[in-house]
C-alpha positions in Angstrom: 0.0 0.0 0.0 1.2 3.5 -0.9 0.8 6.3 1.6 1.8 9.9 1.3 3.6 11.5 4.2 3.6 15.3 4.4 6.4 17.0 6.3 7.0 20.7 6.7 10.3 22.1 5.6 12.0 24.8 7.7 14.3 26.7 5.3 16.0 30.0 6.1 15.3 33.0 4.0 18.1 32.4 1.4 17.1 28.7 1.0 13.4 29.7 0.6 14.5 32.1 -2.3 16.4 29.3 -3.9 13.5 26.8 -3.6 11.1 29.4 -5.1 13.3 30.1 -8.0 13.7 26.4 -8.6 10.0 25.9 -8.8 9.6 28.9 -11.1 12.4 27.5 -13.4 10.9 24.0 -13.4 7.4 25.2 -14.2 8.6 27.6 -16.9 10.4 24.6 -18.5 7.2 22.5 -18.1 5.2 25.2 -19.9 7.7 25.2 -22.7 7.5 21.4 -23.0 3.7 21.6 -22.9 3.6 24.1 -25.8 6.0 21.9 -27.8 3.8 18.8 -27.1 0.6 20.7 -28.1 2.1 22.0 -31.3 3.7 18.8 -32.4 1.1 16.3 -31.1 3.9 14.4 -29.3 2.6 13.8 -25.8 3.9 10.4 -24.7 6.7 10.3 -22.2 9.6 8.8 -24.2 8.8 10.6 -27.5 8.4 13.9 -25.7 11.7 13.4 -23.9 13.5 12.9 -27.2 11.8 16.1 -28.5 12.4 18.5 -25.7 15.0 17.2 -23.3 17.9 19.3 -24.6 15.6 22.4 -24.8 14.5 21.9 -21.2 18.1 21.5 -20.0 19.0 24.7 -21.7 16.5 26.6 -19.6 18.7 26.1 -16.5 17.9 22.5 -15.3 20.3 19.7 -14.7 19.6 16.2 -16.0 17.3 14.6 -13.4 15.1 17.7 -12.9 14.8 18.0 -16.7 13.6 14.4 -16.9 11.1 15.0 -14.2 9.8 18.1 -15.9 9.2 16.1 -19.1 7.5 13.3 -17.2 5.3 15.8 -15.4 4.2 17.3 -18.6 3.5 13.9 -20.2 1.5 12.9 -17.1 -0.5 16.1 -17.3 -1.5 15.3 -20.9 -2.4 11.7 -19.9 -4.6 13.0 -17.1 -6.3 15.5 -19.5 -6.9 12.7 -22.0 -8.5 10.5 -19.3 -10.7 13.4 -18.2 -11.8 14.1 -21.7 -12.7 10.5 -22.2 -14.6 10.4 -19.0 -16.6 13.5 -20.1 -15.4 15.6 -17.2 -15.2 18.6 -19.5 -18.6 18.1 -21.1 -19.8 16.4 -24.3 -17.7 16.4 -27.5 -18.2 19.7 -29.3 -19.3 21.6 -26.1 -17.9 25.0 -25.6 -16.1 24.1 -22.4 -14.5 21.0 -24.0 -13.4 23.0 -27.0 -11.8 25.6 -24.7 -9.8 22.9 -23.0 -8.7 21.2 -26.2 -7.7 24.4 -28.0 -4.8 25.3 -25.8 -1.8 23.6 -24.2 -1.7 22.5 -20.5 -0.5 25.3 -18.3 1.5 25.0 -15.1 1.4 27.6 -12.3 4.7 29.1 -11.5 4.6 27.6 -8.0 3.2 24.2 -9.0 4.6 21.2 -7.2 7.8 19.6 -8.6 8.8 15.9 -8.1 12.4 15.0 -7.1 14.0 11.6 -7.0 16.7 10.3 -4.7 19.5 11.7 -6.9 18.1 15.3 -6.5 16.8 15.0 -3.0 18.2 13.0 -0.1 16.8 12.4 3.4 18.6 12.3 6.7 15.8 11.1 8.9 17.8 10.8 12.1 19.0 14.4 11.8 15.5 15.5 10.5 17.1 17.3 7.5 17.1 17.0 3.7 19.4 18.2 1.0 17.9 19.2 -2.3 19.1 20.3 -5.8 18.2 23.9 -6.7 19.1 26.2 -9.6 21.7 27.8 -7.3 23.3 24.4 -6.5 22.6 21.8 -3.9 21.4 23.1 -0.6 22.1 20.9 2.5 20.8 20.5 6.0 17.3 21.9 5.5 15.4 21.0 8.6 11.9 19.5 8.6 9.3 18.7 11.2 6.9 15.9 11.5 5.3 13.6 14.1 7.3 10.6 15.6 5.0 8.2 13.8 5.7 10.0 10.4 9.4 9.9 11.1 9.3 6.2 11.8 7.3 5.6 8.6 9.7 7.7 6.5 12.8 5.8 7.9 11.3 2.4 7.3 9.1 2.7 4.2 9.9 5.7 2.0 10.3 4.9 -1.6 10.6 6.7 -4.9 9.9 10.4 -5.6 9.1 13.2 -3.2 7.2 16.3 -4.3 8.3 19.8 -3.3 5.1 21.9 -2.6 4.7 25.6 -1.7 1.3 26.2 0.0 0.1 29.2 2.0 3.7 30.6 2.2 5.0 27.3 3.7 7.2 24.7 2.2 6.3 21.0 2.3 7.6 17.6 1.0 5.2 14.9 0.1 7.0 11.6 0.3 5.6 8.2 -0.9 5.9 5.3 1.5 5.2 1.7 0.5 3.8 0.0 3.6 3.2 -3.8 3.6 -0.4 -4.7 4.3 -1.1 -7.2 7.1 -3.2 -10.2 6.0 -6.9 -9.6 6.2 -8.5 -11.8 8.9 -11.8 -13.6 8.5 -14.5 -11.4 10.1 -17.2 -12.8 12.4 -19.6 -10.2 11.0 -19.8 -6.7 9.6 -20.1 -3.2 11.0 -22.6 -1.5 8.7 -21.9 2.2 8.1 -24.5 4.5 6.5 -23.0 7.7 5.1 -25.2 10.8 5.0 -25.3 14.6 5.3 -27.2 15.2 8.5 -25.3 12.4 10.1 -21.9 12.0 8.4 -21.8 8.3 9.4 -24.1 6.0 11.4 -23.2 2.5 12.4 -25.4 -0.6 12.7 -24.6 -0.5 16.4 -26.4 2.8 16.7 -23.4 5.2 16.9 -24.1 8.5 15.0 -21.5 11.0 13.9 -23.4 14.2 13.5 -22.6 16.5 10.6 -24.3 19.6 12.1 -21.0 21.5 13.0 -19.4 20.7 9.6 -22.6 21.8 7.7 -22.7 25.0 9.8 -19.1 25.8 8.9 -19.9 25.1 5.2 -22.9 27.4 5.2 -21.0 30.1 7.0 -18.1 29.9 4.5 -20.5 29.9 1.6 -22.2 33.1 2.7 -18.9 34.7 3.3 -17.5 33.7 -0.1 -20.6 35.0 -1.8 -20.3 38.4 0.1 -16.6 38.7 -0.7 -17.0 37.8 -4.4 -19.8 40.4 -4.7 -17.6 43.0 -3.1 -14.7 42.3 -5.5 -12.1 44.6 -3.9 -8.5 43.8 -3.5 -8.7 43.1 0.3 -11.8 40.9 -0.4 -9.8 38.9 -2.9 -6.9 38.6 -0.5 -9.3 37.3 2.2 -10.7 34.8 -0.3 -7.3 33.4 -0.9 -6.6 33.2 2.8 -9.9 31.2 3.3 -9.1 29.0 0.3 -8.7 25.4 1.5 -9.6 26.0 5.1 -13.0 24.3 4.8 -11.5 21.4 2.9 -8.8 20.9 5.6 -11.5 21.0 8.3 -13.7 18.4 6.5 -10.7 16.2 5.9 -9.7 16.3 9.6 -13.3 15.4 10.6 -13.3 12.5 8.2 -10.0 11.3 9.4 -11.3 11.2 13.0 -14.5 9.4 12.1 -12.6 6.8 9.9 -10.2 6.1 12.7 -13.0 5.5 15.3 -14.9 3.2 12.9 -11.8 1.1 12.1 -10.9 0.9 15.7 -14.4 -0.4 16.7 -14.4 -2.9 13.8 -10.9 -4.2 14.8 -11.9 -4.4 18.5 -15.0 -6.5 17.7 -13.3 -8.6 15.0 -15.7 -7.4 12.3 -15.3 -6.1 8.8 -16.8 -2.8 7.6 -19.6 -2.7 5.1 -20.1 0.6 3.2 -22.5 1.6 0.4 -21.1 1.9 -3.1 -22.1 5.5 -3.8 -20.1 6.0 -7.0 -21.9 8.2 -9.5 -24.6 9.4 -7.0 -24.1 13.0 -8.0 -25.1 12.1 -11.6 -28.0 9.9 -10.6 -29.7 12.2 -8.1 -32.0 15.1 -9.2 -32.4 17.8 -6.6 -33.4 21.4 -6.2 -30.6 24.0 -6.4 -30.1 24.5 -2.6 -30.0 20.7 -2.1 -27.5 20.3 -5.0 -25.1 22.7 -3.2 -25.2 20.4 -0.1 -24.9 17.2 -2.2 -21.8 18.4 -4.1 -20.1 19.5 -0.9 -20.7 16.0 0.6 -17.2 14.4 0.9 -18.5 10.7 1.2 -15.8 9.5 -1.3 -13.0 11.0 0.9 -14.5 9.3 4.0 -14.8 6.0 2.2 -11.2 6.3 1.0 -9.9 7.1 4.5 -11.8 4.1 6.0 -10.5 1.8 3.3 -6.8 2.6 3.8 -7.0 2.7 7.6 -8.8 -0.6 7.5 -6.2 -2.2 5.2 -3.4 -1.1 7.6 -5.3 -2.7 10.5 -6.2 -5.9 8.7 -9.9 -5.1 8.7 -11.8 -6.2 5.5 -14.0 -3.6 3.8 -16.9 -4.5 1.5 -18.9 -2.1 -0.7 -22.6 -3.1 -1.1 -25.5 -2.2 -3.3 -27.0 1.0 -1.8 -30.5 0.6 -3.3 -33.3 0.8 -0.8 -31.1 0.7 2.3 -33.1 3.6 3.8 -36.5 2.2 2.7 -36.0 -1.5 3.7 -37.0 -2.8 7.1 -33.9 -4.4 8.7 -36.2 -6.9 10.6 -38.8 -8.1 8.0 -37.1 -6.6 4.8 -40.3 -5.0 3.6 -39.4 -2.2 1.2 -41.6 0.9 0.9 -41.1 4.7 0.7 -43.8 5.0 3.3 -41.5 3.2 5.8 -39.5 6.5 6.1 -41.9 9.4 6.8 -39.1 11.9 7.5 -35.3 12.1 7.6 -34.8 10.6 11.1 -37.7 8.2 11.5 -38.1 4.7 10.2 -41.5 2.9 10.9 -42.2 -0.3 9.0 -45.7 -0.3 7.5 -45.6 -4.1 7.5 -44.3 -5.3 10.9 -44.4 -2.0 12.8 -40.6 -2.1 13.6 -39.4 1.4 14.6 -35.9 2.7 14.7 -33.8 5.7 13.8 -33.7 5.8 10.0 -29.9 5.9 9.7 -29.4 3.1 12.2 -31.9 0.9 10.3 -30.0 1.7 7.1 -26.7 0.8 8.8 -28.2 -2.6 9.8 -29.3 -3.3 6.3 -25.8 -2.5 5.0 -24.3 -4.8 7.7 -26.6 -7.6 6.6 -25.7 -7.1 2.9 -22.0 -7.2 3.8 -22.5 -10.5 5.6 -24.3 -12.0 2.6 -21.8 -10.6 0.1 -24.4 -8.5 -1.8 
């Protein structure tokens, strides 16, 4: 399993200037390679390398950074091709798709840049790194991370690391290849119903309310609308400052919930059953206010967090058919829309079974996990 460790660099002022100029040079070279790829139609890695390698080096890069710039450019075009094929930029012939196809891929001047072990070396015991820059190799740059991250880096770091500038701070994203423990045979499944009012509800009856998260989102949405309408320079500066804060808050919330769910499943020797909600945004038709809530729902992120934390703990995860989980009685399995008169209430019209609607759905998911549906 591949995990990404984020560590914060602690460069001095001169080193920060060198790192910034390195990013600017690498991305200027990537934009040159992108224009050449667009004009020539050569976008695969090896062919693009033969076409622009010498030109990229002439812009001030040494051999390894030049290779990574070319690979980054080829990877960007591969991602663009996949997005076009998936229809993420609209139907063929649409105005948005034509706009994307009519110009080369552009890289921000501060976009992340990958480095391999020839250009970036780690000294984990000393908590320092040395890195190639356009002003030569800079050594003994300190970094900070948690003890568990340091242990992971020392034991499992492999391959490339990305240099990232975000919010005025410098980070390294390092890839760690962690061996997965063998999955044990579960004695049952912990069903987890994902929602908006309650972010997650288990078949045991535990509910993780989303009220605070939704309040934060509503507050930020109103503030963004107000600042965008104002349009002044200070307003735009504040918008940039707020950018990403909500996403980080939601990710932290999802991490905490995922950790608690996996810990409970591991403690009780059960697997975790989740609904397969892929494509739900395309299937569901809602009014505009509800669409805003649906599209800010980070169920995919929570499911991904649960999956990788469960794999590390040896807990099996199963994704089940989500159809009628909220309308089916977990006792007699009678399905009817009338079984759920409102968001929180479930009352079976056949057998009279009553339960919180999300808990009932969680039990249905647990049963489907046990039967392999």
